[in-house]
C-alpha positions in Angstrom: -103.1 -108.9 -132.0 -106.3 -107.3 -131.0 -106.1 -104.2 -128.7 -108.4 -105.7 -126.1 -106.1 -108.8 -125.7 -103.1 -106.5 -125.5 -104.8 -104.5 -122.8 -105.7 -107.6 -120.8 -102.0 -108.7 -121.0 -100.9 -105.2 -120.0 -103.3 -105.2 -117.0 -102.2 -108.6 -116.0 -98.6 -107.6 -116.1 -99.4 -104.4 -114.2 -101.2 -106.2 -111.3 -98.7 -109.1 -111.3 -95.9 -106.7 -111.0 -97.7 -104.7 -108.4 -98.0 -108.0 -106.3 -94.3 -108.8 -106.8 -93.1 -105.2 -106.2 -92.6 -105.5 -102.4 -90.5 -108.6 -102.9 -88.4 -107.0 -105.6 -87.9 -103.9 -103.6 -86.9 -105.9 -100.5 -84.3 -107.8 -102.6 -83.0 -104.6 -104.1 -82.6 -103.2 -100.6 -80.8 -106.3 -99.3 -78.5 -106.4 -102.3 -77.5 -102.7 -102.3 -77.6 -102.2 -98.6 -78.5 -98.6 -99.2 -82.3 -98.7 -99.0 -83.2 -98.4 -102.6 -86.7 -99.8 -102.2 -88.3 -96.6 -103.2 -86.2 -96.3 -106.4 -87.2 -99.8 -107.5 -90.9 -99.0 -106.9 -90.8 -95.7 -108.6 -88.9 -97.1 -111.5 -91.4 -99.9 -112.0 -94.3 -97.5 -111.8 -92.7 -95.0 -114.3 -92.0 -97.8 -116.8 -95.5 -99.1 -116.6 -97.1 -95.6 -116.9 -95.0 -94.6 -119.8 -95.3 -97.9 -121.7 -99.0 -97.9 -121.7 -99.0 -94.9 -124.1 -96.9 -96.9 -126.6 -98.5 -100.3 -126.2 -102.2 -99.3 -126.0 -102.6 -97.4 -129.3 -105.3 -97.5 -132.0 -104.1 -99.7 -134.9 -105.8 -97.4 -137.4 -105.0 -93.8 -136.4 -102.2 -94.5 -133.9 -103.7 -92.3 -131.2 -103.4 -93.5 -127.6 -106.4 -95.6 -126.6 -106.1 -94.5 -122.9 -106.6 -90.8 -123.6 -110.0 -89.5 -124.5 -110.5 -86.6 -127.0 -111.3 -84.3 -124.1 -107.9 -85.0 -122.5 -109.0 -87.4 -119.7 -106.9 -90.4 -119.0 -108.6 -93.8 -118.6 -107.2 -97.2 -118.1 -109.9 -98.9 -120.2 -109.6 -99.1 -123.9 -113.2 -99.9 -124.9 -114.2 -101.6 -128.2 -113.9 -98.6 -130.6 -111.4 -95.9 -131.1 -112.5 -92.6 -129.4 -110.9 -90.6 -132.3 -111.6 -92.4 -135.6 -114.5 -94.6 -134.5 -112.9 -97.8 -136.0 -113.3 -101.0 -134.0 -110.2 -102.3 -132.3 
């Protein structure tokens, strides 16, 4: 699977989950009765942020495509690897 397509699926899942997050948090709060809305939101955000470093990697050199060589984080993967220069 091409990295650009993986990135599009990842972004769609991120924004789709972001739209569903208030409903999921409300359901969790109703079920538990203890007000765990924040925990659900933080858990979802943590899973998404950590998973992008494993999902969005260069298929050639295995470096994360969302981190530039200068150390900056970016959500966009581009068309070529920033480290080895190979096309995704």
